[in-house]
All heavy atoms as TSV, in Angstrom:
chain	resi	resn	atom	element	x	y	z
A	1	MET	N	N	0.844	-1.107	-0.047
A	1	MET	CA	C	-0.015	-0.024	0.054
A	1	MET	C	C	0.845	1.255	0.035
A	1	MET	O	O	2.050	1.222	0.384
A	1	MET	CB	C	-0.946	0.032	1.194
A	1	MET	CG	C	-0.234	0.277	2.532
A	1	MET	SD	S	-1.411	0.248	3.901
A	1	MET	CE	C	-0.351	-0.214	5.114
A	2	VAL	N	N	0.284	2.362	-0.439
A	2	VAL	CA	C	1.081	3.640	-0.513
A	2	VAL	C	C	0.523	4.546	0.549
A	2	VAL	O	O	-0.679	4.725	0.709
A	2	VAL	CB	C	0.986	4.264	-1.935
A	2	VAL	CG1	C	1.702	5.527	-1.914
A	2	VAL	CG2	C	1.562	3.267	-2.893
A	3	LEU	N	N	1.417	5.099	1.322
A	3	LEU	CA	C	1.069	6.089	2.431
A	3	LEU	C	C	1.814	7.322	2.075
A	3	LEU	O	O	2.778	7.381	1.280
A	3	LEU	CB	C	1.614	5.585	3.687
A	3	LEU	CG	C	1.293	4.161	4.183
A	3	LEU	CD1	C	2.175	3.807	5.458
A	3	LEU	CD2	C	-0.133	4.091	4.557
A	4	LYS	N	N	1.428	8.520	2.694
A	4	LYS	CA	C	2.184	9.737	2.582
A	4	LYS	C	C	2.756	10.004	3.994
A	4	LYS	O	O	2.012	10.092	4.901
A	4	LYS	CB	C	1.223	10.860	2.083
A	4	LYS	CG	C	2.030	12.051	1.700
A	4	LYS	CD	C	1.117	13.066	0.957
A	4	LYS	CE	C	1.246	12.622	-0.544
A	4	LYS	NZ	N	0.781	13.691	-1.414
A	5	VAL	N	N	4.090	10.052	4.049
A	5	VAL	CA	C	4.772	10.321	5.244
A	5	VAL	C	C	5.524	11.600	5.139
A	5	VAL	O	O	6.389	11.726	4.358
A	5	VAL	CB	C	5.629	9.148	5.745
A	5	VAL	CG1	C	6.329	9.429	7.064
A	5	VAL	CG2	C	4.872	7.809	5.860
A	6	ASN	N	N	5.211	12.622	5.962
A	6	ASN	CA	C	5.885	13.833	5.888
A	6	ASN	C	C	5.925	14.428	4.526
A	6	ASN	O	O	6.987	15.018	4.014
A	6	ASN	CB	C	7.250	13.889	6.510
A	6	ASN	CG	C	7.141	13.650	7.992
A	6	ASN	OD1	O	6.183	13.717	8.647
A	6	ASN	ND2	N	8.331	13.350	8.536
A	7	GLY	N	N	4.785	14.244	3.719
A	7	GLY	CA	C	4.611	14.785	2.435
A	7	GLY	C	C	5.169	13.947	1.354
A	7	GLY	O	O	5.010	14.323	0.097
A	8	LYS	N	N	5.810	12.791	1.729
A	8	LYS	CA	C	6.429	11.976	0.552
A	8	LYS	C	C	5.779	10.617	0.559
A	8	LYS	O	O	5.374	10.008	1.582
A	8	LYS	CB	C	7.937	11.693	0.885
A	8	LYS	CG	C	8.680	13.093	0.760
A	8	LYS	CD	C	10.183	12.692	1.020
A	8	LYS	CE	C	10.975	14.069	1.102
A	8	LYS	NZ	N	12.275	13.927	1.356
A	9	GLU	N	N	5.616	10.109	-0.605
A	9	GLU	CA	C	5.056	8.722	-0.770
A	9	GLU	C	C	5.948	7.612	-0.236
A	9	GLU	O	O	7.173	7.664	-0.432
A	9	GLU	CB	C	4.680	8.429	-2.209
A	9	GLU	CG	C	3.385	9.219	-2.568
A	9	GLU	CD	C	2.877	8.764	-4.022
A	9	GLU	OE1	O	3.458	7.939	-4.626
A	9	GLU	OE2	O	1.769	9.254	-4.285
A	10	LEU	N	N	5.378	6.621	0.445
A	10	LEU	CA	C	6.107	5.514	1.079
A	10	LEU	C	C	5.293	4.298	0.825
A	10	LEU	O	O	4.086	4.285	1.184
A	10	LEU	CB	C	6.360	5.847	2.517
A	10	LEU	CG	C	7.166	4.691	3.292
A	10	LEU	CD1	C	8.636	4.789	3.027
A	10	LEU	CD2	C	6.871	4.831	4.786
A	11	SER	N	N	6.006	3.221	0.509
A	11	SER	CA	C	5.233	1.946	0.343
A	11	SER	C	C	5.394	1.248	1.562
A	11	SER	O	O	6.485	1.183	2.273
A	11	SER	CB	C	5.855	1.111	-0.815
A	11	SER	OG	O	5.608	1.768	-2.117
A	12	ALA	N	N	4.368	0.550	1.986
A	12	ALA	CA	C	4.382	-0.380	3.186
A	12	ALA	C	C	3.512	-1.569	2.972
A	12	ALA	O	O	2.521	-1.575	2.152
A	12	ALA	CB	C	3.846	0.459	4.471
A	13	ALA	N	N	3.777	-2.572	3.722
A	13	ALA	CA	C	2.996	-3.866	3.556
A	13	ALA	C	C	1.612	-3.638	4.193
A	13	ALA	O	O	1.475	-2.849	5.158
A	13	ALA	CB	C	3.728	-4.961	4.388
A	14	ALA	N	N	0.650	-4.275	3.531
A	14	ALA	CA	C	-0.688	-4.247	4.157
A	14	ALA	C	C	-0.734	-4.738	5.568
A	14	ALA	O	O	0.100	-5.579	5.893
A	14	ALA	CB	C	-1.684	-5.068	3.282
A	15	GLY	N	N	-1.469	-4.051	6.415
A	15	GLY	CA	C	-1.537	-4.326	7.875
A	15	GLY	C	C	-0.474	-3.679	8.663
A	15	GLY	O	O	-0.395	-3.911	9.879
A	16	THR	N	N	0.440	-2.909	8.119
A	16	THR	CA	C	1.457	-2.271	8.898
A	16	THR	C	C	0.817	-1.348	9.916
A	16	THR	O	O	-0.125	-0.681	9.636
A	16	THR	CB	C	2.402	-1.432	7.942
A	16	THR	OG1	O	3.041	-2.372	7.096
A	16	THR	CG2	C	3.480	-0.699	8.734
A	17	THR	N	N	1.310	-1.365	11.159
A	17	THR	CA	C	0.851	-0.535	12.192
A	17	THR	C	C	1.725	0.811	12.225
A	17	THR	O	O	2.856	0.777	11.719
A	17	THR	CB	C	0.802	-1.180	13.555
A	17	THR	OG1	O	2.156	-1.446	13.912
A	17	THR	CG2	C	-0.048	-2.388	13.518
A	18	VAL	N	N	1.255	1.888	12.934
A	18	VAL	CA	C	2.146	2.926	13.149
A	18	VAL	C	C	3.347	2.538	13.908
A	18	VAL	O	O	4.456	2.957	13.571
A	18	VAL	CB	C	1.306	4.019	13.976
A	18	VAL	CG1	C	2.218	5.240	14.345
A	18	VAL	CG2	C	0.110	4.531	13.207
A	19	ASP	N	N	3.222	1.742	14.976
A	19	ASP	CA	C	4.372	1.208	15.665
A	19	ASP	C	C	5.371	0.454	14.746
A	19	ASP	O	O	6.619	0.724	14.850
A	19	ASP	CB	C	3.955	0.262	16.834
A	19	ASP	CG	C	5.097	-0.018	17.759
A	19	ASP	OD1	O	5.643	0.975	18.331
A	19	ASP	OD2	O	5.386	-1.096	17.982
A	20	GLY	N	N	4.847	-0.361	13.839
A	20	GLY	CA	C	5.661	-1.072	12.870
A	20	GLY	C	C	6.446	-0.109	12.011
A	20	GLY	O	O	7.539	-0.394	11.578
A	21	LEU	N	N	5.843	0.931	11.568
A	21	LEU	CA	C	6.425	1.912	10.732
A	21	LEU	C	C	7.539	2.702	11.423
A	21	LEU	O	O	8.612	2.918	10.856
A	21	LEU	CB	C	5.378	2.830	10.150
A	21	LEU	CG	C	5.821	3.868	9.090
A	21	LEU	CD1	C	6.021	3.105	7.781
A	21	LEU	CD2	C	4.756	4.875	8.959
A	22	ILE	N	N	7.324	3.010	12.722
A	22	ILE	CA	C	8.266	3.804	13.449
A	22	ILE	C	C	9.350	3.000	14.110
A	22	ILE	O	O	10.536	3.364	14.151
A	22	ILE	CB	C	7.522	4.517	14.607
A	22	ILE	CG1	C	6.481	5.428	14.100
A	22	ILE	CG2	C	8.449	5.252	15.535
A	22	ILE	CD1	C	6.831	6.823	13.699
A	23	ASP	N	N	9.115	1.715	14.508
A	23	ASP	CA	C	10.041	0.927	15.168
A	23	ASP	C	C	11.372	0.690	14.570
A	23	ASP	O	O	11.427	0.430	13.383
A	23	ASP	CB	C	9.496	-0.510	15.387
A	23	ASP	CG	C	10.183	-1.337	16.338
A	23	ASP	OD1	O	10.550	-0.855	17.386
A	23	ASP	OD2	O	10.444	-2.626	16.045
A	24	GLY	N	N	12.342	1.110	15.385
A	24	GLY	CA	C	13.677	1.014	14.871
A	24	GLY	C	C	14.263	2.231	14.151
A	24	GLY	O	O	15.479	2.351	13.854
A	25	ARG	N	N	13.401	3.098	13.805
A	25	ARG	CA	C	13.719	4.271	12.936
A	25	ARG	C	C	13.925	5.443	13.773
A	25	ARG	O	O	14.828	6.318	13.628
A	25	ARG	CB	C	12.738	4.525	11.910
A	25	ARG	CG	C	12.719	3.497	10.831
A	25	ARG	CD	C	11.737	3.923	9.668
A	25	ARG	NE	N	11.900	2.924	8.670
A	25	ARG	CZ	C	10.883	2.268	8.121
A	25	ARG	NH1	N	9.709	2.453	8.680
A	25	ARG	NH2	N	11.073	1.360	7.104
A	26	LEU	N	N	12.994	5.573	14.817
A	26	LEU	CA	C	12.955	6.743	15.698
A	26	LEU	C	C	12.813	6.353	17.187
A	26	LEU	O	O	12.274	5.229	17.373
A	26	LEU	CB	C	11.871	7.647	15.308
A	26	LEU	CG	C	11.922	8.317	13.873
A	26	LEU	CD1	C	10.513	8.924	13.550
A	26	LEU	CD2	C	13.036	9.302	13.787
A	27	GLU	N	N	13.321	7.132	18.028
A	27	GLU	CA	C	13.283	6.784	19.433
A	27	GLU	C	C	11.898	7.118	20.024
A	27	GLU	O	O	11.556	8.317	20.006
A	27	GLU	CB	C	14.310	7.651	20.254
A	27	GLU	CG	C	14.473	7.200	21.655
A	27	GLU	CD	C	15.516	8.086	22.370
A	27	GLU	OE1	O	16.424	8.491	21.773
A	27	GLU	OE2	O	15.414	8.090	23.631
A	28	ARG	N	N	11.198	6.188	20.440
A	28	ARG	CA	C	9.877	6.295	21.111
A	28	ARG	C	C	9.992	7.363	22.224
A	28	ARG	O	O	10.983	7.363	22.983
A	28	ARG	CB	C	9.343	4.971	21.597
A	28	ARG	CG	C	7.905	5.032	21.946
A	28	ARG	CD	C	7.421	3.632	22.430
A	28	ARG	NE	N	6.035	3.503	22.429
A	28	ARG	CZ	C	5.255	3.012	21.424
A	28	ARG	NH1	N	5.926	2.368	20.429
A	28	ARG	NH2	N	3.953	2.998	21.572
A	29	GLY	N	N	9.009	8.188	22.358
A	29	GLY	CA	C	9.093	9.198	23.511
A	29	GLY	C	C	9.604	10.512	22.962
A	29	GLY	O	O	9.594	11.557	23.567
A	30	ARG	N	N	10.299	10.514	21.782
A	30	ARG	CA	C	10.845	11.731	21.223
A	30	ARG	C	C	10.160	12.120	19.923
A	30	ARG	O	O	10.634	12.916	19.220
A	30	ARG	CB	C	12.349	11.545	20.965
A	30	ARG	CG	C	13.169	11.421	22.259
A	30	ARG	CD	C	14.599	11.692	21.899
A	30	ARG	NE	N	15.386	11.703	23.158
A	30	ARG	CZ	C	15.727	12.816	23.750
A	30	ARG	NH1	N	15.306	13.979	23.330
A	30	ARG	NH2	N	16.413	12.745	24.937
A	31	VAL	N	N	9.104	11.350	19.647
A	31	VAL	CA	C	8.310	11.704	18.360
A	31	VAL	C	C	6.811	11.891	18.723
A	31	VAL	O	O	6.294	11.275	19.599
A	31	VAL	CB	C	8.532	10.659	17.298
A	31	VAL	CG1	C	9.888	10.619	16.769
A	31	VAL	CG2	C	8.088	9.257	17.723
A	32	VAL	N	N	6.213	12.634	17.847
A	32	VAL	CA	C	4.761	12.801	17.867
A	32	VAL	C	C	4.291	12.462	16.439
A	32	VAL	O	O	4.901	12.810	15.526
A	32	VAL	CB	C	4.343	14.270	18.238
A	32	VAL	CG1	C	2.886	14.509	18.033
A	32	VAL	CG2	C	4.871	14.727	19.500
A	33	VAL	N	N	3.257	11.651	16.483
A	33	VAL	CA	C	2.576	11.230	15.056
A	33	VAL	C	C	1.260	11.844	14.967
A	33	VAL	O	O	0.414	11.722	15.852
A	33	VAL	CB	C	2.682	9.734	15.016
A	33	VAL	CG1	C	1.923	9.268	13.648
A	33	VAL	CG2	C	4.008	9.142	15.117
A	34	ALA	N	N	1.067	12.420	13.797
A	34	ALA	CA	C	-0.341	12.908	13.451
A	34	ALA	C	C	-0.828	11.946	12.260
A	34	ALA	O	O	-0.069	11.824	11.226
A	34	ALA	CB	C	-0.354	14.290	13.018
A	35	LEU	N	N	-1.889	11.279	12.461
A	35	LEU	CA	C	-2.490	10.442	11.375
A	35	LEU	C	C	-3.712	11.082	10.829
A	35	LEU	O	O	-4.666	11.361	11.572
A	35	LEU	CB	C	-2.812	9.019	12.003
A	35	LEU	CG	C	-3.472	8.023	11.029
A	35	LEU	CD1	C	-2.633	7.763	9.756
A	35	LEU	CD2	C	-3.903	6.835	11.809
A	36	ASN	N	N	-3.589	11.431	9.515
A	36	ASN	CA	C	-4.725	12.140	8.886
A	36	ASN	C	C	-5.119	13.360	9.645
A	36	ASN	O	O	-6.362	13.607	9.943
A	36	ASN	CB	C	-5.946	11.210	8.653
A	36	ASN	CG	C	-5.515	10.011	7.722
A	36	ASN	OD1	O	-4.734	10.195	6.836
A	36	ASN	ND2	N	-5.953	8.845	8.086
A	37	ARG	N	N	-4.070	14.103	10.113
A	37	ARG	CA	C	-4.272	15.491	10.786
A	37	ARG	C	C	-4.739	15.347	12.225
A	37	ARG	O	O	-5.077	16.284	12.816
A	37	ARG	CB	C	-5.165	16.381	10.016
A	37	ARG	CG	C	-4.576	16.713	8.650
A	37	ARG	CD	C	-5.467	17.652	7.870
A	37	ARG	NE	N	-4.691	18.361	6.957
A	37	ARG	CZ	C	-4.713	19.576	6.573
A	37	ARG	NH1	N	-5.669	20.393	7.157
A	37	ARG	NH2	N	-4.028	20.167	5.731
A	38	THR	N	N	-4.702	14.145	12.791
A	38	THR	CA	C	-5.058	14.054	14.211
A	38	THR	C	C	-3.990	13.340	15.002
A	38	THR	O	O	-3.439	12.388	14.540
A	38	THR	CB	C	-6.357	13.094	14.272
A	38	THR	OG1	O	-7.443	13.642	13.515
A	38	THR	CG2	C	-6.789	12.885	15.734
A	39	VAL	N	N	-3.533	14.006	16.069
A	39	VAL	CA	C	-2.360	13.527	16.805
A	39	VAL	C	C	-2.753	12.154	17.461
A	39	VAL	O	O	-3.911	12.022	17.951
A	39	VAL	CB	C	-2.016	14.528	17.990
A	39	VAL	CG1	C	-1.013	13.831	18.948
A	39	VAL	CG2	C	-1.445	15.678	17.358
A	40	LEU	N	N	-1.967	11.199	17.323
A	40	LEU	CA	C	-2.264	9.806	17.714
A	40	LEU	C	C	-1.349	9.458	18.940
A	40	LEU	O	O	-0.187	9.512	18.865
A	40	LEU	CB	C	-1.953	8.794	16.578
A	40	LEU	CG	C	-2.360	7.380	16.832
A	40	LEU	CD1	C	-3.865	7.229	16.885
A	40	LEU	CD2	C	-1.783	6.555	15.723
A	41	PRO	N	N	-2.037	9.277	20.161
A	41	PRO	CA	C	-1.187	8.911	21.417
A	41	PRO	C	C	-0.385	7.635	21.008
A	41	PRO	O	O	-0.832	6.735	20.430
A	41	PRO	CB	C	-2.262	8.707	22.410
A	41	PRO	CG	C	-3.546	9.241	21.846
A	41	PRO	CD	C	-3.420	9.258	20.399
A	42	ASP	N	N	0.872	7.702	21.556
A	42	ASP	CA	C	1.742	6.532	21.354
A	42	ASP	C	C	1.090	5.186	21.910
A	42	ASP	O	O	1.548	4.184	21.448
A	42	ASP	CB	C	3.150	6.779	21.733
A	42	ASP	CG	C	3.359	7.040	23.254
A	42	ASP	OD1	O	2.328	7.144	24.023
A	42	ASP	OD2	O	4.490	7.081	23.681
A	43	SER	N	N	0.252	5.326	22.790
A	43	SER	CA	C	-0.413	4.107	23.446
A	43	SER	C	C	-1.230	3.377	22.298
A	43	SER	O	O	-1.646	2.294	22.501
A	43	SER	CB	C	-1.285	4.458	24.644
A	43	SER	OG	O	-2.299	5.309	24.243
A	44	LEU	N	N	-1.647	4.142	21.197
A	44	LEU	CA	C	-2.452	3.487	20.228
A	44	LEU	C	C	-1.676	3.121	18.931
A	44	LEU	O	O	-2.158	2.535	18.021
A	44	LEU	CB	C	-3.563	4.482	19.718
A	44	LEU	CG	C	-4.564	4.817	20.813
A	44	LEU	CD1	C	-5.501	5.952	20.240
A	44	LEU	CD2	C	-5.362	3.716	21.255
A	45	TRP	N	N	-0.316	3.342	18.973
A	45	TRP	CA	C	0.461	3.010	17.829
A	45	TRP	C	C	0.453	1.543	17.532
A	45	TRP	O	O	0.299	1.173	16.239
A	45	TRP	CB	C	1.894	3.393	18.009
A	45	TRP	CG	C	2.128	4.933	18.105
A	45	TRP	CD1	C	1.169	5.945	17.906
A	45	TRP	CD2	C	3.436	5.516	18.212
A	45	TRP	NE1	N	1.829	7.062	18.040
A	45	TRP	CE2	C	3.174	6.909	18.186
A	45	TRP	CE3	C	4.658	5.073	18.329
A	45	TRP	CZ2	C	4.233	7.891	18.321
A	45	TRP	CZ3	C	5.717	6.062	18.455
A	45	TRP	CH2	C	5.493	7.364	18.375
A	46	GLU	N	N	0.497	0.624	18.414
A	46	GLU	CA	C	0.503	-0.816	18.164
A	46	GLU	C	C	-0.845	-1.304	17.621
A	46	GLU	O	O	-1.027	-2.262	16.913
A	46	GLU	CB	C	0.842	-1.595	19.477
A	46	GLU	CG	C	2.276	-1.518	19.854
A	46	GLU	CD	C	2.511	-2.285	21.096
A	46	GLU	OE1	O	1.899	-3.411	21.177
A	46	GLU	OE2	O	3.371	-1.899	21.861
A	47	LYS	N	N	-1.947	-0.590	17.992
A	47	LYS	CA	C	-3.355	-1.052	17.695
A	47	LYS	C	C	-3.816	-0.342	16.334
A	47	LYS	O	O	-4.892	-0.759	15.955
A	47	LYS	CB	C	-4.262	-0.666	18.724
A	47	LYS	CG	C	-3.893	-1.246	20.053
A	47	LYS	CD	C	-4.655	-0.636	21.191
A	47	LYS	CE	C	-4.255	-1.055	22.599
A	47	LYS	NZ	N	-4.858	-0.371	23.657
A	48	THR	N	N	-3.045	0.625	15.853
A	48	THR	CA	C	-3.562	1.380	14.640
A	48	THR	C	C	-2.893	0.826	13.336
A	48	THR	O	O	-1.831	1.149	13.074
A	48	THR	CB	C	-3.281	2.840	14.900
A	48	THR	OG1	O	-3.868	3.256	16.092
A	48	THR	CG2	C	-3.912	3.661	13.763
A	49	ALA	N	N	-3.705	-0.024	12.583
A	49	ALA	CA	C	-3.259	-0.391	11.327
A	49	ALA	C	C	-3.497	0.732	10.342
A	49	ALA	O	O	-4.537	1.341	10.233
A	49	ALA	CB	C	-4.082	-1.612	10.948
A	50	LEU	N	N	-2.480	0.959	9.511
A	50	LEU	CA	C	-2.597	1.956	8.455
A	50	LEU	C	C	-3.381	1.438	7.219
A	50	LEU	O	O	-3.364	0.202	6.977
A	50	LEU	CB	C	-1.169	2.444	8.094
A	50	LEU	CG	C	-0.331	3.005	9.297
A	50	LEU	CD1	C	1.155	3.107	8.910
A	50	LEU	CD2	C	-0.971	4.344	9.631
A	51	LYS	N	N	-3.982	2.389	6.506
A	51	LYS	CA	C	-4.723	2.037	5.351
A	51	LYS	C	C	-4.114	2.826	4.053
A	51	LYS	O	O	-3.547	3.872	4.296
A	51	LYS	CB	C	-6.180	2.397	5.500
A	51	LYS	CG	C	-6.758	1.608	6.694
A	51	LYS	CD	C	-8.255	1.997	6.894
A	51	LYS	CE	C	-8.544	3.364	7.285
A	51	LYS	NZ	N	-8.140	3.806	8.634
A	52	GLU	N	N	-4.356	2.215	2.851
A	52	GLU	CA	C	-3.942	2.811	1.654
A	52	GLU	C	C	-4.384	4.368	1.741
A	52	GLU	O	O	-5.552	4.638	1.997
A	52	GLU	CB	C	-4.636	2.170	0.543
A	52	GLU	CG	C	-4.428	2.781	-0.880
A	52	GLU	CD	C	-3.066	2.415	-1.359
A	52	GLU	OE1	O	-2.483	1.312	-1.065
A	52	GLU	OE2	O	-2.459	3.172	-2.103
A	53	GLY	N	N	-3.395	5.206	1.408
A	53	GLY	CA	C	-3.704	6.717	1.306
A	53	GLY	C	C	-3.588	7.432	2.593
A	53	GLY	O	O	-3.816	8.625	2.597
A	54	ASP	N	N	-3.407	6.767	3.695
A	54	ASP	CA	C	-3.208	7.512	5.017
A	54	ASP	C	C	-2.134	8.435	4.841
A	54	ASP	O	O	-1.096	8.214	4.161
A	54	ASP	CB	C	-2.930	6.556	6.159
A	54	ASP	CG	C	-4.198	5.869	6.760
A	54	ASP	OD1	O	-5.312	6.420	6.445
A	54	ASP	OD2	O	-3.991	5.011	7.559
A	55	ALA	N	N	-2.293	9.568	5.554
A	55	ALA	CA	C	-1.178	10.622	5.631
A	55	ALA	C	C	-0.696	10.736	7.042
A	55	ALA	O	O	-1.480	10.905	7.988
A	55	ALA	CB	C	-1.742	12.006	5.187
A	56	LEU	N	N	0.618	10.609	7.238
A	56	LEU	CA	C	1.224	10.826	8.513
A	56	LEU	C	C	2.179	11.928	8.584
A	56	LEU	O	O	2.927	12.060	7.534
A	56	LEU	CB	C	2.012	9.440	8.981
A	56	LEU	CG	C	1.176	8.185	9.259
A	56	LEU	CD1	C	1.195	7.422	7.990
A	56	LEU	CD2	C	1.792	7.577	10.443
A	57	GLU	N	N	2.187	12.638	9.572
A	57	GLU	CA	C	3.235	13.588	9.820
A	57	GLU	C	C	3.967	13.160	11.122
A	57	GLU	O	O	3.332	12.868	12.164
A	57	GLU	CB	C	2.615	15.100	9.975
A	57	GLU	CG	C	1.965	15.582	8.844
A	57	GLU	CD	C	2.962	15.918	7.676
A	57	GLU	OE1	O	4.110	16.280	7.969
A	57	GLU	OE2	O	2.460	15.761	6.550
A	58	ILE	N	N	5.243	13.050	11.099
A	58	ILE	CA	C	6.011	12.514	12.177
A	58	ILE	C	C	6.961	13.669	12.590
A	58	ILE	O	O	7.837	14.192	11.798
A	58	ILE	CB	C	6.824	11.249	11.800
A	58	ILE	CG1	C	5.878	10.241	11.291
A	58	ILE	CG2	C	7.639	10.868	12.946
A	58	ILE	CD1	C	6.475	8.983	10.811
A	59	PHE	N	N	6.844	14.094	13.856
A	59	PHE	CA	C	7.665	15.224	14.341
A	59	PHE	C	C	8.510	14.603	15.388
A	59	PHE	O	O	8.230	13.931	16.266
A	59	PHE	CB	C	6.690	16.256	15.048
A	59	PHE	CG	C	5.618	16.769	14.170
A	59	PHE	CD1	C	4.484	16.163	14.116
A	59	PHE	CD2	C	5.893	17.903	13.332
A	59	PHE	CE1	C	3.373	16.720	13.222
A	59	PHE	CE2	C	4.899	18.418	12.406
A	59	PHE	CZ	C	3.678	17.834	12.420
A	60	THR	N	N	9.830	15.069	15.237
A	60	THR	CA	C	10.907	14.723	16.277
A	60	THR	C	C	11.095	15.856	17.175
A	60	THR	O	O	11.158	16.970	16.814
A	60	THR	CB	C	12.245	14.450	15.560
A	60	THR	OG1	O	12.015	13.361	14.574
A	60	THR	CG2	C	13.189	13.891	16.583
A	61	LEU	N	N	10.951	15.515	18.571
A	61	LEU	CA	C	11.107	16.478	19.547
A	61	LEU	C	C	12.554	16.614	19.942
A	61	LEU	O	O	13.286	15.599	20.117
A	61	LEU	CB	C	10.299	16.121	20.834
A	61	LEU	CG	C	8.831	15.953	20.510
A	61	LEU	CD1	C	8.156	15.456	21.752
A	61	LEU	CD2	C	8.153	17.177	20.036
A	62	PHE	N	N	13.067	17.830	20.221
A	62	PHE	CA	C	14.443	18.019	20.660
A	62	PHE	C	C	14.505	19.272	21.487
A	62	PHE	O	O	13.613	20.204	21.367
A	62	PHE	CB	C	15.416	18.066	19.531
A	62	PHE	CG	C	15.172	19.172	18.574
A	62	PHE	CD1	C	15.888	20.383	18.689
A	62	PHE	CD2	C	14.278	18.966	17.473
A	62	PHE	CE1	C	15.647	21.437	17.789
A	62	PHE	CE2	C	14.112	20.103	16.576
A	62	PHE	CZ	C	14.808	21.230	16.780
A	63	GLY	N	N	15.365	19.405	22.394
A	63	GLY	CA	C	15.552	20.506	23.310
A	63	GLY	C	C	16.638	21.437	22.721
A	63	GLY	O	O	17.348	21.144	21.871
A	64	GLY	N	N	16.560	22.598	23.278
A	64	GLY	CA	C	17.584	23.574	22.772
A	64	GLY	C	C	17.376	24.892	23.505
A	64	GLY	O	O	16.462	24.983	24.314
A	65	GLY	N	N	18.001	25.867	23.183
A	65	GLY	CA	C	17.892	27.107	23.796
A	65	GLY	C	C	18.355	28.339	23.100
A	65	GLY	O	O	18.680	28.338	22.017
């Protein structure tokens, strides 16, 4: 299936969850995910299967001053 992640098309296997997409790529607790313009709590990442055409925005949090 084809998803849009941060404005770019990405292919993923059918049934991929948000957690499966993020796992190993980004440090949990330092990212925020918006799925179809709605912030998705990380407690739902494992339970949320992505569908063809879903749009995700993934934001990495960092400190600074």
